[in-house]
C-alpha positions in Angstrom: 93.4 49.2 113.4 90.8 49.6 116.1 87.3 49.4 114.6 84.8 49.3 117.5 81.8 50.0 115.3 82.8 47.6 112.5 82.8 50.3 109.9 86.1 49.7 108.1 85.6 49.3 104.4 87.6 49.4 101.2 87.6 52.1 98.6 89.0 51.3 95.1 90.0 54.2 93.0 92.6 54.6 90.2 93.7 51.0 90.6 94.5 51.5 94.3 92.7 49.9 97.3 92.4 52.1 100.4 90.8 51.4 103.8 88.5 54.0 105.2 86.0 54.4 108.1 82.7 54.2 106.3 80.0 56.6 107.4 77.6 54.6 105.2 78.2 51.5 107.4 78.0 53.5 110.5 74.7 54.9 109.2 73.2 51.4 109.4 73.5 51.7 113.2 72.7 55.3 113.7 70.6 57.9 111.8 73.3 60.3 110.5 71.7 61.4 107.2 70.3 64.4 109.1 73.8 65.5 110.3 75.3 68.6 108.7 78.3 68.1 106.3 80.7 69.5 108.9 79.6 67.1 111.7 80.0 64.1 109.3 83.7 65.1 109.0 84.0 65.4 112.8 82.3 62.0 113.1 84.8 60.3 110.8 87.6 61.9 112.7 86.3 60.4 116.0 85.8 56.9 114.3 89.3 57.0 113.0 91.0 58.0 116.3 88.7 56.1 118.7 91.0 54.2 121.0 89.0 54.0 124.3 91.3 56.6 125.9 91.8 59.9 124.0 88.6 59.2 122.0 85.9 57.0 123.4 82.9 55.2 121.8 80.7 57.4 123.9 82.1 60.5 122.1 81.4 58.9 118.7 77.8 58.1 119.7 77.3 61.7 121.1 78.0 63.1 117.6 75.8 60.5 116.0 72.9 61.5 118.3 73.6 65.2 118.0 70.7 67.4 119.1 70.7 70.5 116.9 68.9 72.7 119.4 70.7 71.7 122.6 73.4 73.9 124.2 76.8 72.4 123.7 77.9 70.4 126.7 79.6 67.2 125.4 83.3 67.2 125.2 85.1 65.5 122.2 88.6 65.4 121.0 89.5 66.5 117.4 92.8 65.8 115.7 93.5 67.7 112.4 95.3 66.0 109.6 97.8 68.9 109.1 98.8 72.4 110.3 99.4 75.5 108.3 101.3 78.5 109.7 102.2 82.0 108.7 105.5 83.6 109.7 104.1 86.1 112.3 102.5 83.3 114.3 104.8 80.6 112.9 108.1 82.0 114.2 106.9 82.0 117.9 105.6 78.4 117.3 109.1 77.3 116.1 110.6 79.3 119.0 108.4 77.3 121.4 109.3 74.0 119.8 113.0 74.8 120.0 112.6 75.8 123.7 110.6 72.6 124.3 113.5 70.5 123.0 115.7 72.1 125.6 113.1 71.6 128.3 112.3 68.0 127.6 116.0 67.2 127.8 116.1 68.8 131.2 113.1 66.7 132.3 114.8 63.5 131.2 113.5 63.1 127.6 115.1 63.4 124.2 115.2 66.4 121.9 113.8 64.4 119.0 110.6 63.8 120.9 109.7 67.4 120.0 108.9 67.0 116.4 105.8 67.5 114.2 103.9 64.3 113.8 101.6 65.6 111.1 102.4 67.7 107.9 103.2 71.3 109.1 103.7 73.9 106.4 104.6 77.5 107.0 104.1 80.3 104.4 106.2 83.5 104.8 103.6 86.1 103.9 103.3 88.6 106.8 106.7 90.3 106.7 106.7 92.3 103.5 105.8 96.0 104.0 104.8 98.7 101.5 107.9 100.8 101.9 108.0 101.4 98.1 105.0 101.9 95.9 103.9 103.4 92.6 106.9 102.1 90.5 107.7 99.1 88.5 110.6 98.2 90.9 108.5 98.5 94.1 108.0 94.7 94.5 111.7 93.9 94.3 112.7 96.8 96.4 110.3 95.8 99.1 111.5 92.2 99.0 115.1 93.4 99.4 114.1 95.5 102.4 112.1 92.5 103.8 115.2 90.2 103.6 117.3 92.9 105.2 115.0 93.4 108.1 114.2 89.8 108.7 117.4 88.0 108.1 117.5 86.6 111.7 114.0 85.3 111.5 114.5 83.7 108.1 117.8 82.1 109.3 115.9 80.7 112.3 113.1 79.3 110.0 115.7 77.7 107.7 117.2 76.0 110.8 113.7 74.7 111.7 113.1 73.4 108.2 116.3 71.3 108.6 115.9 70.4 112.3 112.2 69.2 112.4 110.6 66.4 110.4 107.3 67.1 108.7 108.0 70.8 108.6 108.3 72.8 105.4 108.6 76.5 104.6 107.2 78.3 101.6 109.7 81.2 101.1 108.8 84.9 100.7 107.5 86.4 97.4 105.2 83.4 96.8 101.8 84.4 98.1 99.4 84.7 101.1 99.2 81.6 103.3 95.5 81.0 102.7 95.7 81.5 99.0 98.7 79.1 98.8 96.7 76.7 100.9 93.7 76.9 98.6 95.7 76.9 95.3 98.3 74.2 96.2 98.6 72.8 99.8 95.1 71.6 100.3 94.4 67.9 99.6 90.6 67.8 100.3 91.0 64.0 100.8 94.3 62.7 102.2 95.9 59.3 102.4 98.3 57.9 105.0 99.5 54.8 106.8 97.9 53.5 110.0 99.1 50.2 111.5 100.8 49.4 108.2 97.6 49.9 106.1 96.9 52.8 103.7 93.8 54.7 104.6 91.9 57.6 103.1 90.4 60.3 105.2 89.2 64.0 105.0 91.8 66.8 104.8 91.3 68.7 108.0 93.5 71.6 109.1 94.4 73.9 112.0 96.0 77.2 111.0 97.8 79.8 113.1 95.8 82.5 111.4 92.1 83.1 111.9 91.5 83.2 108.2 92.4 79.5 107.9 88.7 79.1 107.3 89.2 80.2 103.7 89.9 76.5 103.0 86.3 75.7 104.0 85.3 77.0 100.6 86.5 73.8 99.0 85.0 71.5 101.6 88.1 71.2 103.9 87.1 71.5 107.6 89.6 73.7 109.4 89.8 76.8 111.5 92.2 79.2 113.1 93.8 78.4 116.4 96.5 80.1 118.5 100.1 78.9 118.1 99.8 77.1 121.4 97.0 74.8 120.2 98.7 74.4 116.8 102.0 73.3 118.5 100.0 70.7 120.5 98.5 69.3 117.4 101.8 69.2 115.7 103.0 67.1 118.6 100.1 64.7 118.3 97.9 66.2 121.0 94.2 66.4 120.0 92.1 69.4 120.9 89.4 69.3 123.4 86.1 70.9 122.2 82.4 70.8 122.8 80.2 69.4 120.0 79.1 72.7 118.4 75.8 73.9 117.3 75.7 74.3 113.5 73.9 77.2 111.8 72.7 76.6 108.3 72.9 79.5 105.8 70.7 79.0 102.8 71.8 80.9 99.7 69.4 81.3 96.7 69.4 83.3 93.5 72.5 85.0 92.0 74.4 88.2 92.4 72.9 91.1 90.5 74.7 93.3 88.0 77.2 95.5 89.8 77.5 93.4 93.0 80.6 91.4 93.9 81.6 88.6 96.1 83.0 91.2 98.5 79.5 92.8 98.8 78.1 89.4 99.4 80.5 88.5 102.2 80.0 91.8 103.9 76.2 91.1 103.8 76.7 87.6 105.2 79.0 88.9 107.9 76.6 91.5 109.1 73.7 88.9 109.2 75.7 86.3 111.1 77.1 88.8 113.6 73.5 89.9 114.3 72.4 86.3 114.9 75.5 85.5 117.0 77.6 82.5 116.0 80.6 82.6 118.2 81.8 79.1 118.9 79.4 77.7 116.3 79.9 76.1 112.9 78.3 77.7 109.9 77.4 75.7 106.9 76.3 77.0 103.5 73.7 75.2 101.4 70.9 75.9 98.9 70.4 76.4 95.2 72.5 79.6 95.2 75.6 77.4 95.4 75.0 76.6 91.7 75.8 80.3 91.0 78.8 80.6 93.2 82.3 80.0 91.8 84.8 78.3 94.1 86.6 81.6 94.6 83.4 83.3 95.8 82.8 80.4 98.2 86.4 80.9 99.5 85.7 84.6 100.0 82.7 83.9 102.2 84.5 81.1 104.1 87.5 83.4 104.6 85.6 85.9 106.8 84.3 83.4 109.3 86.4 85.2 112.0 84.6 88.4 111.1 81.2 86.9 111.5 82.5 85.1 114.7 82.0 81.5 113.7 84.5 78.7 114.2 84.2 77.8 110.5 82.0 78.7 107.4 82.0 75.6 105.3 80.7 74.6 101.8 80.2 71.0 100.7 82.3 69.1 98.1 80.7 69.1 94.6 81.5 69.5 90.9 82.6 73.1 91.4 85.2 71.9 93.9 86.5 69.3 91.4 86.6 71.9 88.7 88.7 74.2 90.9 91.1 71.3 91.7 91.5 70.7 88.0 91.9 74.4 87.3 94.6 74.7 89.9 96.5 71.8 88.4 95.9 69.1 91.0 96.6 65.6 89.6 93.8 63.6 88.0 94.5 60.8 90.5 93.9 63.2 93.4 90.7 64.6 91.8 89.4 61.0 91.3 90.1 60.2 94.9 88.3 63.3 96.2 85.2 62.5 94.1 85.1 58.8 95.0 85.7 59.3 98.7 83.2 62.2 99.0 80.5 60.2 97.3 81.2 57.0 99.3 81.1 59.0 102.6 78.0 61.1 101.9 80.1 64.2 101.8 79.1 65.0 98.2 76.6 67.8 97.7 73.3 66.3 96.5 70.7 69.0 95.9 67.9 66.4 95.7 68.7 65.0 99.2 66.7 66.3 102.3 68.2 69.3 104.0 70.3 68.5 107.1 69.2 69.5 110.5 70.6 72.8 111.8 70.6 74.7 115.1 69.2 77.7 113.3 68.8 78.8 109.6 69.4 82.1 107.9 68.5 82.7 104.3 69.7 85.2 101.7 68.5 85.8 98.2 71.8 86.9 96.6 69.8 89.0 94.1 69.2 91.4 96.9 72.9 92.1 97.6 74.0 95.7 97.0 77.4 97.3 96.6 78.7 97.8 100.1 81.7 98.8 102.2 82.3 98.1 105.9 83.7 100.5 108.5 85.1 102.7 109.7 86.2 100.5 112.6 84.8 97.0 112.3 84.3 94.5 109.5 80.7 93.7 110.5 79.6 97.3 110.2 78.4 97.2 106.6 77.5 100.4 104.8 75.7 100.6 101.5 77.8 102.5 98.9 75.3 105.3 98.7 75.5 105.7 102.5 79.2 105.9 102.9 79.4 109.7 102.8 76.8 109.9 105.6 78.5 107.2 107.6 81.8 109.1 107.3 80.2 112.4 108.4 78.4 110.8 111.3 81.7 109.3 112.5 83.7 112.4 111.9 81.4 114.6 114.1 82.5 113.3 117.5 86.1 113.3 116.4 85.9 116.9 115.1 84.1 118.0 118.3 86.9 116.4 120.4 89.5 117.9 118.2 88.0 121.4 118.5 88.8 121.6 122.2 92.4 120.6 122.1 93.9 120.9 118.6 96.9 123.2 117.9 96.3 123.1 114.2 95.9 126.5 112.6 93.0 125.3 110.4 91.7 122.0 111.8 90.4 119.6 109.1 92.4 121.1 106.3 96.1 121.6 105.3 97.9 122.9 102.3 100.6 120.5 101.1 103.6 122.3 99.6 101.3 124.7 97.7 100.4 121.7 95.4 97.0 120.6 96.9 94.8 120.9 99.9 94.4 117.9 102.1 91.1 117.6 104.0 89.3 115.5 106.5 88.0 112.3 104.7 90.9 112.2 102.3 91.8 108.7 101.2 95.5 108.4 101.9 95.8 104.6 101.5 94.1 102.6 98.8 95.2 99.0 99.0 94.2 96.0 97.0 95.3 93.5 99.7 94.4 90.6 101.8 93.6 86.9 101.4 89.9 87.6 101.3 89.8 89.2 97.9 93.2 88.7 96.2 92.3 85.0 95.7 89.2 85.9 93.8 89.7 86.3 90.0 86.4 88.0 89.5 87.1 90.9 91.8 90.8 91.2 90.9 90.0 91.2 87.1 87.1 93.5 87.9 89.5 96.0 89.4 91.8 95.7 86.4 88.9 96.2 83.9 87.7 99.2 85.9 91.2 100.6 85.9 91.4 100.1 82.1 88.2 102.0 81.5 89.3 104.8 83.9 92.6 105.3 82.2 90.8 105.4 78.8 88.7 108.2 80.2 91.8 110.1 81.3 91.2 109.7 85.1 94.1 109.6 87.5 94.7 108.9 91.2 94.8 111.9 93.5 98.3 112.8 94.5 97.8 112.2 98.3 96.7 108.6 97.8 99.2 105.8 98.4 98.0 103.0 96.1 99.2 99.4 96.3 98.5 96.0 94.7 99.4 92.9 96.8 98.4 89.9 94.7 97.7 86.8 96.8 99.9 84.7 94.7 102.1 84.7 91.6 99.2 83.2 89.7 97.2 86.5 90.1 100.0 88.6 88.5 100.1 86.2 85.6 96.4 86.4 84.9 96.3 90.2 85.3 99.1 90.4 82.7 97.4 87.9 80.4 94.1 89.9 80.6 96.0 93.0 79.6 94.9 95.0 82.6 98.1 95.2 84.7 99.3 98.2 82.6 96.2 100.2 83.5 96.5 99.4 87.2 100.1 100.5 87.0 99.1 103.7 85.2 97.0 104.4 88.3 100.0 103.6 90.5 98.6 100.3 91.6 101.9 98.6 91.0 102.6 95.2 92.6 104.3 95.9 95.9 104.7 92.4 97.3 103.2 88.9 97.7 101.8 89.0 101.2 99.2 90.4 103.5 100.7 94.0 103.3 98.1 96.6 104.4 95.6 94.2 105.8 98.0 93.1 108.6 99.1 96.7 109.2 102.2 96.5 106.9 101.1 99.6 105.0 104.5 101.2 105.3 105.0 105.0 105.8 103.0 107.6 104.2 104.9 110.1 102.0 106.4 112.7 104.3 104.4 115.6 102.9 101.2 113.7 103.5 102.1 112.9 107.0 103.0 116.5 107.6 99.7 117.6 106.1 97.8 115.3 108.5 99.7 116.6 111.5 99.3 120.3 110.4 95.6 120.0 110.0 95.1 117.4 112.8 93.2 115.6 110.0 90.8 112.6 110.2 91.9 110.7 107.1 90.8 107.4 105.7 92.0 104.2 104.1 90.1 102.0 101.7 91.3 98.4 101.4 90.1 95.1 100.1 90.9 93.5 103.4 89.0 91.8 106.2 90.2 93.8 109.2 89.8 97.5 109.8 90.2 97.6 113.6 91.5 100.8 115.3 95.2 101.4 114.9 95.7 98.4 112.6 96.1 99.8 109.1 98.2 102.9 109.9 98.8 105.0 113.1 97.9 108.2 111.2 94.7 106.9 109.7 91.6 107.0 111.9 88.9 105.7 109.5 89.3 102.5 107.6 86.8 101.0 105.1 86.8 97.5 103.6 85.7 97.4 100.0 86.0 95.2 96.9 89.1 95.7 94.7 87.2 97.7 92.0 85.9 100.1 94.7 89.4 100.5 96.1 90.5 101.8 92.7 87.4 104.0 92.4 88.1 105.6 95.8 91.7 106.1 94.9 90.5 108.1 91.9 88.0 110.1 94.0 90.6 110.6 96.7 88.0 111.0 99.5 85.3 109.1 101.3 83.3 112.4 101.6 81.5 111.5 98.4 78.5 109.5 97.2 79.9 107.4 94.4 76.4 106.2 93.5 75.7 109.7 92.1 78.7 112.0 92.4 81.3 112.0 89.6 84.7 110.3 90.3 86.5 113.0 88.5 86.8 114.8 85.2 87.8 112.9 82.0 90.3 114.1 79.4 87.4 115.4 77.4 86.4 117.8 80.2 83.3 115.8 81.0 82.4 114.3 84.5 83.0 110.6 84.8 80.8 108.5 87.1 81.4 105.2 88.6 78.7 103.6 86.4 80.6 104.8 83.4 83.6 102.6 84.1 82.1 99.7 86.1 82.6 96.5 84.1 79.6 94.3 83.6 79.3 90.8 85.1 79.6 89.3 81.6 82.8 91.3 80.9 84.3 90.0 84.1 83.2 86.4 83.6 84.4 86.3 80.0 87.8 87.7 81.0 88.1 85.1 83.8 87.3 82.2 81.3 89.7 83.6 78.7 92.7 84.1 81.0 93.0 81.5 83.8 94.2 78.0 83.1 96.0 75.1 84.9 99.3 76.0 83.4 99.6 79.1 85.5 99.3 77.1 88.7 101.6 74.2 87.6 104.3 76.8 86.6 104.2 78.9 89.8 103.9 76.0 92.2 106.5 73.6 90.5 109.2 74.5 93.1 107.1 76.2 95.8 109.4 75.3 98.7 112.7 76.1 96.8 112.6 79.9 96.9 114.7 82.4 95.0 118.4 83.2 95.3 117.8 85.5 98.3 116.2 82.8 100.3 118.8 80.2 99.4 121.6 82.5 100.4 120.3 82.8 104.0 122.7 81.1 106.4 121.3 79.0 109.2 122.8 76.9 112.1 122.9 73.1 112.2 121.9 70.7 114.9 118.8 69.3 116.6 118.9 72.1 119.3 118.9 75.7 118.4 122.0 77.8 119.4 120.4 80.8 121.0 122.1 84.2 120.6 121.7 86.4 123.6 122.4 89.5 121.4 119.4 88.8 119.2 116.4 91.2 119.4 114.3 88.9 117.1 114.8 85.3 118.5 115.1 84.6 122.2 114.7 81.6 124.4 111.2 82.1 126.0 110.7 82.0 129.7 107.7 79.7 129.8 109.5 76.6 130.9 112.0 78.1 133.4 112.1 76.1 136.6 109.5 73.6 135.3 109.5 70.2 137.0 107.3 67.1 136.5 105.2 68.1 139.5 101.7 69.4 138.6 100.2 72.2 140.7 96.7 72.8 141.9 94.3 75.5 140.8 94.5 78.0 143.5 92.3 80.9 144.4 93.5 84.4 143.6 94.0 86.8 146.5 94.8 90.5 146.7 94.7 91.2 143.0 94.8 94.6 141.4 93.3 95.7 138.1 95.8 96.3 135.3 93.2 97.8 133.0 89.4 98.3 132.5 88.4 98.1 128.9 85.1 98.4 126.9 83.5 96.3 124.2 85.3 94.8 121.1 88.8 94.8 122.5 90.6 93.0 119.7 93.8 91.0 119.7 95.2 94.0 117.8 94.5 96.1 120.9 96.0 93.6 123.2 99.0 92.7 121.1 99.6 95.0 118.1 101.1 93.6 114.9 102.2 96.9 113.4 104.4 99.9 114.1 106.5 100.2 117.3 106.6 103.7 118.6 110.0 105.0 119.6 108.7 106.3 123.0 106.9 103.1 123.9 108.4 100.6 126.3 109.2 98.3 123.4 110.8 101.1 121.4 112.8 102.2 124.4 114.0 98.6 125.0 115.1 98.2 121.3 117.0 101.5 121.4 118.7 100.4 124.5 119.9 97.4 122.6 121.3 99.6 119.9 118.4 99.2 117.4 117.6 102.5 115.6 114.0 103.4 114.8 114.4 102.7 111.1 115.2 99.1 112.0 112.4 98.5 114.5 110.4 96.5 112.0 107.0 95.6 113.5 105.6 93.9 116.6 104.5 91.1 114.3 108.1 90.5 113.1 109.4 90.7 116.7 107.2 87.9 118.0 110.2 85.6 118.5 111.4 87.8 121.3 109.4 87.9 124.5 111.2 91.0 125.8 109.8 93.1 123.0 106.4 91.5 123.0 105.6 91.7 126.7 106.4 95.4 126.4 104.0 95.7 123.5 101.1 94.0 125.3 98.2 96.4 125.6 100.3 99.0 123.7 98.0 99.8 120.8 97.8 103.5 120.3 94.0 103.3 120.1 93.3 101.2 123.2 91.2 103.0 125.7 91.7 102.3 129.4 88.6 103.4 131.3 90.7 103.8 134.5 92.0 106.9 132.7 88.6 108.1 131.5 89.0 106.4 128.2 92.2 108.1 127.3 93.9 106.5 124.2 97.2 104.6 124.5 98.6 101.8 126.6 98.7 103.5 130.0 97.1 102.7 133.3 97.1 103.7 137.0 99.3 102.0 139.5 96.6 101.9 142.1 98.6 101.9 145.4 100.5 105.1 144.5 98.1 106.7 141.9 101.0 107.0 139.5 100.2 107.0 135.8 102.4 104.5 134.0 102.6 102.5 130.8 100.8 99.2 131.3 104.2 97.4 131.1 105.8 99.6 133.7 102.8 99.2 136.0 102.8 95.5 135.6 106.6 95.4 136.4 106.0 97.4 139.6 103.1 95.1 140.6 105.4 92.1 140.0 108.1 93.5 142.2 105.4 94.0 144.9 104.2 90.4 144.5 100.7 91.5 143.4 98.6 89.4 141.0 96.6 91.2 138.4 93.3 91.0 136.7 91.8 92.7 133.6 88.2 93.8 133.3 86.5 94.1 129.9 83.2 94.2 128.0 81.7 92.2 125.2 83.7 90.3 122.4 87.0 90.5 124.3 89.8 89.1 122.1 88.0 89.4 118.7 90.1 89.3 115.6 93.3 87.5 114.8 94.2 84.1 116.3 97.1 85.8 118.0 98.6 83.7 120.8 100.8 86.6 121.9 97.7 88.3 123.1 97.5 85.5 125.7 101.3 85.1 126.1 101.8 88.8 126.8 98.9 88.9 129.2 100.4 86.0 131.2 103.9 87.5 131.2 102.5 90.8 132.6 101.4 88.8 135.6 97.6 88.8 134.8 96.0 85.8 136.5 92.4 86.3 135.3 90.4 88.2 132.7 86.8 89.1 133.6 84.8 90.0 130.5 81.2 90.1 129.4 82.0 87.7 126.5 85.1 86.3 124.8 85.9 85.4 121.2 86.5 81.7 120.8 90.2 81.6 119.9 91.4 84.1 122.5 89.5 82.4 125.3 91.2 79.1 124.3 94.6 80.9 124.1 94.2 82.3 127.6 93.5 78.9 129.0 96.5 77.5 127.0 98.8 80.1 128.7 97.4 79.5 132.2 95.3 82.7 132.4 91.8 82.2 133.8 88.9 83.5 131.6 85.9 84.5 133.7 82.6 85.9 132.4 80.3 88.4 134.1 76.7 87.2 134.6 74.3 88.3 131.9 73.5 92.0 132.0 76.4 92.7 134.3 79.8 94.4 133.6 82.3 96.6 135.4 80.1 99.7 134.8 76.8 98.2 136.1 78.6 96.8 139.1 80.2 100.2 139.8 83.8 98.9 139.5 86.4 101.7 139.0 89.4 99.3 138.7 90.9 100.7 141.8 89.6 97.9 144.0 91.4 94.9 145.4 90.0 91.6 144.2 89.5 88.3 145.8 88.6 85.4 143.5 87.9 82.4 145.8 86.1 79.0 145.5 87.7 77.7 142.3 87.8 74.3 144.0 90.8 73.1 141.9 88.9 73.9 138.7 85.7 72.1 139.5 83.7 75.3 140.1 81.5 76.6 137.3 80.8 79.8 139.1 82.6 81.7 141.8 82.0 84.8 143.9 84.3 87.8 143.4 84.8 90.3 146.2 86.0 93.7 145.2 87.1 96.0 148.0 87.6 99.7 147.5 87.1 103.2 148.9 83.4 102.9 148.2 83.1 99.7 150.2 82.8 96.1 149.3 81.1 94.7 146.2 80.3 91.0 145.7 79.3 89.5 142.4 79.3 86.1 140.7 81.2 85.2 137.5 81.2 82.1 135.3 84.4 80.1 135.1 85.1 79.5 131.4 87.2 76.3 131.7 84.8 74.6 129.4 86.0 71.0 129.4 87.8 68.6 131.8 90.8 68.7 129.5 90.9 72.5 129.8 90.9 72.2 133.6 93.8 69.8 133.2 95.7 72.2 130.9 95.2 75.1 133.4 96.3 72.9 136.3 99.5 72.2 134.5 100.1 75.9 134.0 99.2 75.8 130.3 98.8 73.5 127.3 102.4 73.4 126.4 103.4 72.4 129.9 100.9 69.6 129.8 102.2 68.3 126.5 105.8 68.6 127.6 105.2 66.6 130.7 103.3 63.9 128.8 106.3 63.6 126.3 108.9 63.5 129.1 106.9 60.9 131.0 106.8 58.7 127.8 110.6 58.9 127.3 
């Protein structure tokens, strides 16, 4: 083993001797005590992979000498220990790997060269939808429907499980990927063989879901990446990154009575978004950690994408060990984690001097108040007592716009079958859902205890509400049963509907027909309340325009109230069976009630039982038929799995980075365009290009499934790019829907049809956008679809980290307006013709753009966001996968 810095040492634990790259020894040469916890993990990674080529001694020294205040400018390579995937992003990953096997053979290599080199585990959690709800049989009915809809995809994944080494699949009806990762897959410290020697090293992880950061709660460094970057890691290709700034977040005090971990994370998210932490690491420290259970830490870490950070990490300490023991990890593994963390200086020591940070925020948790976030973004926190005002403020412009064009007889109100009136602000979806909260026993049992008290008072859920309970794992159902609260949740129609993301990913299923009709009749602005992490426009449900994130207990409370046009801090939830008003304070469980219930109900036996055969699956999974062989037998008739076009005509020759001439604008967009806007995950409209395509292939509307489930078929996905029903193209005056103007003719077309016409004309395309372009999920299809539409460059005010990286990985050039400039300040209508010259084969950091239109010529500069030499190389190859494929073929 290479050991340039002479730091190899031996760790003896449990009768076993393991080699490791000692940070203590390295610290004798460099002052690294001041380094944040997260950068120590990065440093160990570089020491272990330092070979003089992919990782140099200079990179190691750069981390050791890290300047907390300096702007990141030093490139390093980082190689995770493992990869986790979910099925929406995992299926296209496996599709790409299967296509790469075909391509590498054509380039002179061997199919078996395309094989994961590190542990790669996929959890099927994104496919179950809430078709059935409110009954004891809902969970099984939904799973049956899931298998019926997704048989092709599951057959393909079963093929992949057999065809690829180091690749395992956790079948449906098990849990949410991040919760399964936390409860079972995470190792915290790993062991492996290197040059014939057993070594110990930190568990680090890339995940094809942005909420991979949940694992930061137990001291595992990892973050979300697009499928493209994950595939490269699986094939042994390290990621290129700049040494990040690290923001310290000091927590003190403890949560007050009535506040939950959800309220805490919404507060943290708001504070960090205000500071600005995109591309940065966030690290939590301070005496408040003594009062944070591991599940609370995981809740905070989970929402790193919402506050914009690469990660949000907590150190390893006794609380982490207690959780490993609770979740039935072996005593040998727990001993290894403790011994390694202490030997490496990765153990939390409250008496040690604080690390250096690029900036520090501080929060006394005693000041946290009950909150929600919404109605459109997770960082828009609203105090509970202010929700009614927030709703009314957001309703006004919608109601004003409605007044001028609605055909409803009585806008804002509708009578449903003579049974009840449905009004603006009605809560039509109340979902306990999402990895953020369903992993947290305190808020889940809190919801159960609140439900128990509500039922005892005689309260019920309003008839127009669609309630659902999506436990994050089988363990959650077990402890809800043991605590004696599942019956009360079911009495309020919060029956278990499935083990997956459900509503948070947009799999909320259809509303009851009478509710949908009421919404249409009154042209209503209705709401959802969900314990999720994402409430972007058009994500939760097409008919729901306001979406609020809340803790599970508040989800139950709003289901009882049936409206967000209420102040739950002072207005009654409803009337009890004794005829008296019942207030939220009357049924809210105390912190002691919750903690006592947690202690009395949860034990290691629940975890050991439910994870004993986690990869085996039930009879439905084991009956799924799949093909054999190292190379996949593509079926041209499939509308789910299709050979992708990325490698067609590819040779070993690498191109140059050419200037872009004569480009037209495909769309002009404002701020906070999310990956949901660019590549929706949810419902496929029958009249959309994707819907028309599917119907042309004989697929009926009832079998459309979702965009997320169709990600293995590029024909569907390219037609779904920029197809979100809420996306606003400023070329059309901000009109909602995925349409644009074909500039040469002035024709109004769907974005897909316009892109197709431009392609036939040989015209390259650009997209113009505002701030935070690509925020949200780590959705590589947002970049893949953009590329397949013919977009050569995206010019935005700012980009979210993962999406910018994904664009580069697909050969789309990310460009950034100069500070204070955007399409509006520059007077760009989107009808101009663009010249992007001076790229200098990727060497340019800035270029001048010339936009020629009816109003004359406009010239402005933009920054070229190819941030590292490696990214320039990826872009020159036409994308990251092309680069990796050529490297593998060359080595054959």
